[in-house]
C-alpha positions in Angstrom: 0.0 0.0 0.0 2.9 2.4 0.8 4.2 1.9 -2.7 0.8 3.1 -4.1 0.8 6.1 -1.9 -1.4 4.8 1.0 -0.8 5.0 4.7 -2.9 3.5 7.6 -6.1 5.3 8.5 -9.3 4.8 10.4 -12.8 3.8 9.2 -14.0 7.4 8.9 -11.2 8.7 6.6 -10.3 5.5 4.7 -10.3 5.5 1.0 -9.4 1.8 0.7 -10.3 -0.8 3.3 -9.8 -4.6 3.6 -11.3 -7.2 5.9 -9.2 -10.2 6.8 -10.8 -13.4 8.2 -8.4 -16.0 9.6 -9.3 -19.7 9.7 -9.1 -21.5 13.0 -5.9 -23.3 12.0 -4.6 -20.2 10.1 -3.9 -22.3 7.0 -5.9 -19.9 4.9 -6.8 -16.2 5.2 -9.8 -14.7 3.4 -9.4 -11.1 2.2 -12.3 -9.0 1.0 -13.1 -5.3 0.4 -16.2 -3.2 -0.3 -14.4 -2.2 -3.5 -14.6 -5.8 -4.9 -17.5 -6.3 -7.2 -18.5 -9.7 -8.7 -15.6 -10.5 -11.0 -14.1 -7.1 -11.2 -10.5 -6.5 -12.1 -9.4 -5.1 -8.7 -9.9 -8.4 -6.8 -8.0 -10.2 -9.5 -5.2 -7.7 -9.4 -5.0 -7.8 -5.6 -4.9 -11.6 -5.6 -2.1 -11.7 -8.1 -0.2 -9.1 -6.2 -0.6 -10.9 -2.9 0.6 -14.2 -4.4 3.7 -12.6 -5.8 4.4 -10.6 -2.6 3.9 -13.4 -0.2 5.3 -16.0 -2.5 2.4 -18.4 -1.9 -0.6 -19.7 -3.7 -3.7 -17.5 -3.7 -7.3 -18.2 -4.9 -9.7 -15.5 -6.1 -13.3 -16.7 -5.6 -16.0 -15.1 -7.7 -19.7 -15.9 -7.4 -21.0 -15.0 -10.9 -24.6 -15.7 -10.1 -26.6 -17.8 -7.7 -25.8 -21.0 -9.6 -22.2 -20.4 -10.9 -18.8 -19.5 -9.4 -15.1 -19.6 -10.4 -12.0 -20.2 -8.3 -9.0 -18.7 -10.1 -5.7 -20.1 -8.8 -2.6 -17.9 -8.8 0.9 -19.3 -8.3 3.8 -17.9 -6.2 4.9 -15.7 -9.1 1.5 -14.0 -9.2 0.5 -15.6 -12.5 -3.0 -17.2 -12.9 -2.3 -20.9 -13.2 -5.7 -22.3 -13.6 -9.5 -21.8 -13.0 -12.0 -24.2 -11.5 -15.6 -23.5 -12.5 -18.5 -24.8 -10.4 -22.2 -24.8 -11.2 -24.0 -24.1 -14.4 -20.9 -23.1 -16.3 -22.4 -23.7 -19.8 -24.8 -20.8 -19.2 -21.9 -18.4 -18.8 -18.9 -19.9 -20.6 -20.6 -21.9 -23.4 -20.1 -25.5 -24.3 -16.3 -25.3 -24.3 -15.8 -24.8 -20.6 -12.3 -26.0 -19.7 -11.8 -28.7 -17.0 -9.4 -27.8 -14.2 -5.8 -28.9 -14.5 -5.2 -31.8 -12.1 -1.6 -31.0 -11.5 -2.5 -27.4 -10.4 -5.0 -28.4 -7.7 -3.7 -31.7 -6.3 -1.0 -30.0 -4.2 -3.7 -28.2 -2.3 -5.8 -31.3 -1.5 -6.1 -32.4 2.1 -4.7 -35.9 2.7 -8.1 -37.5 3.2 -9.4 -36.3 -0.1 -8.7 -37.3 -3.7 -8.8 -35.6 -7.1 -11.9 -37.7 -7.9 -13.8 -36.3 -4.9 -12.9 -32.7 -5.8 -14.3 -33.3 -9.3 -17.4 -34.9 -8.0 -18.1 -31.8 -5.9 -17.2 -29.5 -8.8 -19.6 -31.4 -11.1 -22.5 -31.4 -8.6 -25.9 -29.9 -9.3 -26.6 -27.0 -7.0 -29.6 -24.6 -6.8 -27.3 -22.2 -5.0 -23.6 -22.4 -5.8 -22.7 -21.5 -2.2 -23.5 -25.1 -1.3 -20.9 -26.4 -3.8 -18.3 -23.9 -2.5 -18.9 -25.0 1.0 -18.2 -28.6 0.0 -15.0 -27.7 -1.9 -13.6 -25.7 1.0 -12.5 -28.6 3.3 -11.1 -30.5 0.3 -8.5 -27.8 -0.2 -8.0 -27.1 3.4 -10.3 -24.1 3.8 -13.3 -23.8 6.1 -16.8 -23.4 4.7 -17.3 -19.9 6.3 -14.1 -18.6 5.0 -14.7 -19.4 1.3 -18.1 -17.6 1.4 -16.9 -14.7 3.5 -17.6 -11.2 2.1 -18.2 -7.6 3.3 -21.8 -8.4 4.0 -21.2 -11.3 6.3 -18.5 -10.0 8.7 -19.3 -9.6 12.3 -17.8 -9.1 15.7 -15.5 -12.1 15.5 -11.9 -12.4 17.0 -10.8 -14.1 13.7 -11.6 -10.9 11.7 -9.4 -7.9 11.3 -10.2 -4.7 9.4 -7.5 -2.6 7.7 -8.0 1.0 6.6 -5.8 3.1 4.3 -5.9 6.7 3.1 -3.9 8.6 0.5 -0.6 10.0 1.8 -1.0 13.3 0.0 -3.5 16.2 0.0 -2.7 17.2 -3.6 -4.7 14.4 -5.1 -8.5 14.2 -4.9 -9.5 12.6 -1.6 -11.2 9.3 -2.3 -13.8 8.4 0.3 -15.0 4.9 1.0 -18.7 4.4 0.5 -19.2 4.0 4.3 -17.4 7.3 5.0 -19.4 9.1 2.3 -22.7 7.9 3.8 -21.6 9.1 7.2 -20.7 12.5 5.8 -23.8 13.1 3.7 -26.4 11.6 6.0 -24.7 12.7 9.2 -25.3 16.3 8.1 -29.0 15.6 7.9 -29.6 13.2 10.8 -27.3 14.2 13.6 -28.9 17.6 14.2 -32.3 16.0 14.8 -31.1 13.5 17.4 -29.8 10.5 15.4 -26.6 8.9 16.6 -24.1 7.0 14.6 -23.9 3.5 16.0 -20.4 2.4 17.1 -20.4 -0.6 14.8 -18.6 -2.0 11.8 -21.5 -1.1 9.4 -22.9 2.4 9.5 -26.3 2.8 11.0 -27.9 6.0 12.4 -30.4 5.4 15.2 -32.8 7.6 17.2 -34.7 6.3 20.3 -37.9 8.1 21.3 -39.4 8.5 24.8 -41.8 5.6 24.2 -39.1 3.1 23.4 -39.4 3.3 19.6 -36.1 2.9 17.6 -35.8 4.6 14.2 -32.9 3.6 11.9 -31.3 4.7 8.6 -28.6 2.8 6.7 -27.7 1.8 3.2 -26.7 -1.1 1.0 -24.9 -1.7 -2.2 -27.3 -3.3 -4.6 -26.3 -6.1 -7.0 -26.6 -5.1 -10.6 -28.6 -7.5 -12.8 -26.7 -9.7 -15.2 -27.6 -7.6 -18.1 -26.1 -4.6 -16.3 -23.1 -6.3 -14.9 -20.6 -4.7 -17.3 -21.7 -1.2 -16.4 -19.0 0.8 -14.7 -21.3 2.0 -12.0 -22.3 1.3 -8.4 -26.0 1.1 -7.4 -26.9 2.1 -3.8 -30.1 2.1 -1.9 -31.0 3.7 1.5 -32.8 1.5 4.0 -34.9 2.7 6.9 -36.5 0.9 9.9 -38.7 1.3 12.9 -38.9 -1.2 15.8 -39.5 -1.3 19.6 -37.0 -1.5 22.4 -38.8 -4.6 23.6 -37.7 -6.6 20.5 -34.3 -8.1 19.9 -31.9 -5.7 18.2 -30.6 -6.4 14.7 -26.9 -7.0 14.0 -25.4 -3.6 13.4 -22.2 -5.1 12.1 -24.0 -6.4 9.0 -25.8 -4.5 6.3 -29.6 -4.1 6.3 -30.2 -6.6 3.5 -29.1 -9.7 5.4 -32.1 -11.9 6.4 -32.0 -11.3 10.1 -31.9 -7.5 9.7 -34.8 -7.4 7.3 -37.2 -7.8 10.3 -36.4 -4.1 11.0 -35.1 -2.6 7.8 -36.8 -1.9 4.5 -35.7 -0.2 1.4 -37.3 3.1 0.5 -39.1 1.5 -2.4 -40.8 -0.9 0.1 -41.7 2.0 2.5 -43.3 4.0 -0.3 -45.0 0.8 -1.5 -46.5 0.2 1.9 -47.9 3.8 1.9 -49.4 3.4 -1.6 -51.0 0.1 -0.6 -52.4 1.1 2.8 -52.9 4.8 2.8 -55.9 6.2 0.9 -55.0 8.9 -1.5 -51.3 8.4 -1.2 -49.7 8.0 -4.7 -46.3 9.7 -4.4 -44.1 7.7 -6.7 -40.5 8.3 -7.7 -38.6 7.4 -10.9 -36.0 5.5 -8.9 -35.4 4.6 -5.2 -31.8 3.8 -5.8 -28.9 5.9 -7.1 -26.0 5.2 -9.4 -22.6 6.8 -9.7 -19.4 5.9 -11.7 -17.0 3.6 -9.9 -14.0 5.4 -8.5 -15.4 8.9 -8.6 -15.7 10.4 -5.1 -17.1 13.7 -6.3 -19.9 12.0 -8.4 -20.6 9.5 -5.5 -21.2 12.4 -3.1 -23.3 14.3 -5.7 -25.5 11.3 -6.3 -25.8 10.6 -2.6 -26.8 14.2 -1.8 -29.3 14.3 -4.6 -30.9 11.1 -3.4 -31.0 12.4 0.2 -32.5 15.7 -0.8 -35.2 14.1 -3.0 -36.4 11.2 -0.9 -35.4 11.8 2.8 -37.8 14.6 3.5 -40.7 12.1 3.3 -38.8 9.6 5.5 -38.2 12.3 8.1 -41.8 13.3 8.1 -42.8 9.6 8.6 -40.3 9.3 11.5 -41.7 12.5 13.1 -45.2 11.0 12.9 -44.0 7.7 14.4 -42.6 8.7 17.7 -45.4 7.3 19.9 -47.1 3.9 20.1 -50.5 5.5 19.3 -49.1 7.1 16.1 -47.7 3.8 15.0 -51.0 2.1 15.7 -52.9 4.7 13.7 -50.5 4.2 10.7 -51.9 0.7 10.3 -50.0 -1.7 8.0 -47.2 0.8 7.2 -45.0 -1.0 9.8 -46.6 -4.4 9.9 -43.7 -6.1 11.7 -44.3 -4.3 15.0 -48.1 -3.4 14.8 -49.0 -6.6 16.7 -46.7 -5.7 19.6 -48.0 -2.1 19.6 -51.6 -3.3 19.8 -50.8 -5.5 22.9 -48.9 -2.7 24.6 -51.8 -0.2 24.1 -54.4 -2.8 25.2 -56.2 -2.6 21.9 -56.7 -6.3 21.3 -60.5 -5.9 21.3 -60.2 -3.3 18.6 -58.0 -5.7 16.6 -60.6 -8.4 17.0 -63.3 -6.1 15.7 -61.0 -5.2 12.8 -60.6 -8.8 11.9 -64.4 -9.3 12.0 -65.1 -6.3 9.8 -62.4 -7.2 7.2 -63.4 -10.8 6.8 -66.5 -10.3 4.6 -64.5 -7.7 2.6 -61.7 -10.2 2.0 -64.3 -12.9 1.0 -65.9 -10.5 -1.4 -62.5 -9.7 -2.9 -61.7 -13.4 -3.4 -65.1 -14.0 -5.1 -64.5 -11.1 -7.4 -60.9 -12.1 -8.3 -61.6 -15.8 -8.7 -65.2 -15.5 -10.1 -64.3 -17.2 -13.4 -61.9 -19.8 -11.8 -62.4 -23.3 -10.5 -65.2 -23.1 -7.8 -63.3 -25.8 -5.8 -60.2 -23.5 -5.7 -62.3 -20.5 -4.6 -63.8 -22.7 -1.8 -60.3 -23.5 -0.6 -59.2 -19.9 -0.6 -62.3 -18.9 1.3 -61.9 -21.7 3.9 -58.2 -20.7 4.4 -59.1 -17.1 4.9 -61.8 -17.9 7.4 -59.5 -20.3 9.3 -56.7 -17.7 9.4 -59.1 -15.0 10.7 -60.5 -17.3 13.4 -57.0 -18.2 14.6 -55.9 -14.6 14.6 -58.9 -13.6 16.7 -58.1 -16.4 19.1 -54.5 -15.3 19.4 -55.6 -11.7 20.0 -58.1 -12.7 22.7 -55.4 -14.7 24.5 -53.3 -11.5 24.8 -55.9 -9.4 26.6 -54.6 -7.7 29.7 -54.5 -10.0 32.7 -54.2 -13.2 30.8 -51.3 -15.6 31.3 -50.1 -15.0 27.8 -50.2 -11.2 28.2 -48.2 -11.4 31.5 -45.6 -13.6 29.8 -45.4 -11.1 26.9 -44.8 -8.2 29.3 -42.2 -10.1 31.3 -40.2 -10.9 28.2 -40.6 -7.4 26.9 -39.2 -5.9 30.1 -36.2 -8.2 30.1 -35.4 -7.6 26.4 -35.7 -3.8 26.8 -33.3 -3.7 29.7 -30.7 -5.7 27.7 -31.2 -3.5 24.7 -30.7 -0.4 26.7 -27.3 -1.7 27.9 -26.3 -2.6 24.3 -27.3 0.8 22.9 -25.4 2.5 25.6 -22.3 0.4 24.8 -22.8 1.4 21.1 -23.0 5.1 22.1 -26.5 5.6 20.9 -27.9 6.6 24.3 
């Protein structure tokens, strides 16, 4: 890095960052960066350079799509020696997909495995290629987590080390990392109104209201479609979320698109979609809910991020201002469906919910009859029976959570315990 004009820095000022994940036996080290896109030249260049510098074999793993990946093997001189393609290679490389060279890979095999076993895994049929990569990993001495490790999956793990670098000169344009740019642009908007930057590996801004409601803003890099994969652009989306202190916190070390974090976080397109679907008269649509900028251009990245912020965030902030109390969230209906059930219990409105179910049931039956009027009568009957059964079960669940019931008391006990733990965590993360 010094040769290229970089010196060590911190996460806020870094222009280039790397994440290293060490295996338990330290036989392999996985290196990734937020600057690595699927199959881009930078990851290949870095792999070659590391192999030459460290005088050891390096492998560049690229997941081309959900059903295909490549492992490019670089020798000690930094030259690419061979490639192993796993998954539906013919869809991406045609009928002349080359087989891996046995002499290149055999030196990497663990003693308990053979070349035949490697080829069996390589030729396997996988719905998701990650399954095949996980099977290949132990054959060549890696662990399954390491071979799949990327910037979206890192967490608070002692085996993981982050390295940050910045340019050692002020004469050149300062290149910000995406994380640093988000903190700069959105910090200007959110910090003056009470949001705090979470002390975590992935940037989240949080605000906690007096009634124990947590509001969150973050972002994620979107994966370009295959037809757009050659575009020299990045696509970014902002994610927002609302939850209650009585519910488990999400993992702030991971981006908002990972499965466990989606219970809180939603993209702006989903937020607007909820308003359009559930709020009468609301039809505010935008041409795009993501923004693009040319790769490598800090100035254009900041311009795009600011434009996106100025166009879309005023509505988000208005929504947040009208969602500071439990009653406001209850009145917003299905805009925040993931927490409405809990809000209803806390407000003691289970009887109102039961009445809502009863009123909506004939409306839903009428809708089904209208949509499926010309379809198979037996199929319509099944849909109606399922809807009635779902409603009856929902009413039963709601009734069991009236104040004073055993289920209600257990809900409150768990809620109090979770809230106390969350307050300790948020204090540690410097949010409160």
